[in-house]
C-alpha positions in Angstrom: 28.3 41.6 -97.6 31.5 40.2 -96.3 31.9 37.3 -94.0 33.1 39.4 -91.1 30.3 41.8 -91.4 27.8 39.0 -91.3 29.6 37.4 -88.4 29.6 40.7 -86.5 25.9 41.2 -87.1 25.2 37.7 -85.8 27.3 38.3 -82.7 25.4 41.5 -82.0 22.0 39.8 -82.4 23.2 36.9 -80.1 24.5 39.3 -77.5 21.3 41.3 -77.6 19.2 38.2 -77.1 21.4 37.0 -74.2 21.1 40.3 -72.5 17.3 40.2 -72.7 17.2 36.7 -71.2 19.5 37.7 -68.4 17.3 40.8 -67.6 14.2 38.6 -67.7 15.7 36.1 -65.3 16.8 38.8 -63.0 13.3 40.2 -62.9 11.8 36.8 -62.2 14.3 36.3 -59.4 13.4 39.6 -57.9 9.7 38.8 -58.1 10.2 35.4 -56.5 12.3 37.0 -53.7 9.4 39.4 -53.0 6.8 36.6 -52.9 8.6 34.1 -50.6 8.3 36.0 -47.3 4.5 35.8 -47.6 4.6 32.0 -47.7 4.7 29.7 -44.6 7.5 27.2 -44.1 5.5 24.2 -45.5 4.8 26.1 -48.7 8.5 27.0 -49.1 9.5 23.4 -48.6 6.9 22.3 -51.1 8.2 24.8 -53.6 11.8 23.6 -53.2 10.7 20.0 -53.7 8.5 20.6 -56.7 10.2 23.4 -58.5 13.9 22.7 -58.2 14.1 21.2 -61.7 11.5 23.2 -63.5 12.1 26.6 -61.9 15.4 26.7 -60.1 15.1 30.5 -59.5 11.9 30.0 -57.6 13.3 27.1 -55.6 16.4 29.1 -54.8 14.3 32.0 -53.6 12.3 29.6 -51.3 15.6 28.1 -50.0 17.0 31.6 -49.3 13.8 32.5 -47.4 14.1 29.4 -45.2 17.8 30.3 -44.5 16.6 33.8 -43.5 14.2 32.2 -41.1 17.0 30.5 -39.3 17.0 27.0 -41.0 20.4 25.5 -41.6 21.4 24.0 -45.0 21.4 20.5 -43.5 17.9 21.0 -42.1 16.5 22.2 -45.4 18.1 19.3 -47.2 16.5 16.8 -44.7 13.1 18.5 -45.1 13.2 18.5 -48.9 14.4 14.9 -49.6 
């Protein structure tokens, strides 16, 4: 098998894996966006504080929900630091 054929197969496998990961992240993000409206403001603030490093998608969904509820970015920053 030639070098280019192997390189092409590797690129195809890598692209397929990346696509699966993007799809999974998109599904998790949609799930988090559905969950956040059910949480109260204190829970959302706690999620942002605790999850921003381990689960940025979840923290982002919580942040977005607080923005939807009328919080300004500066208010959220103050509450989460």
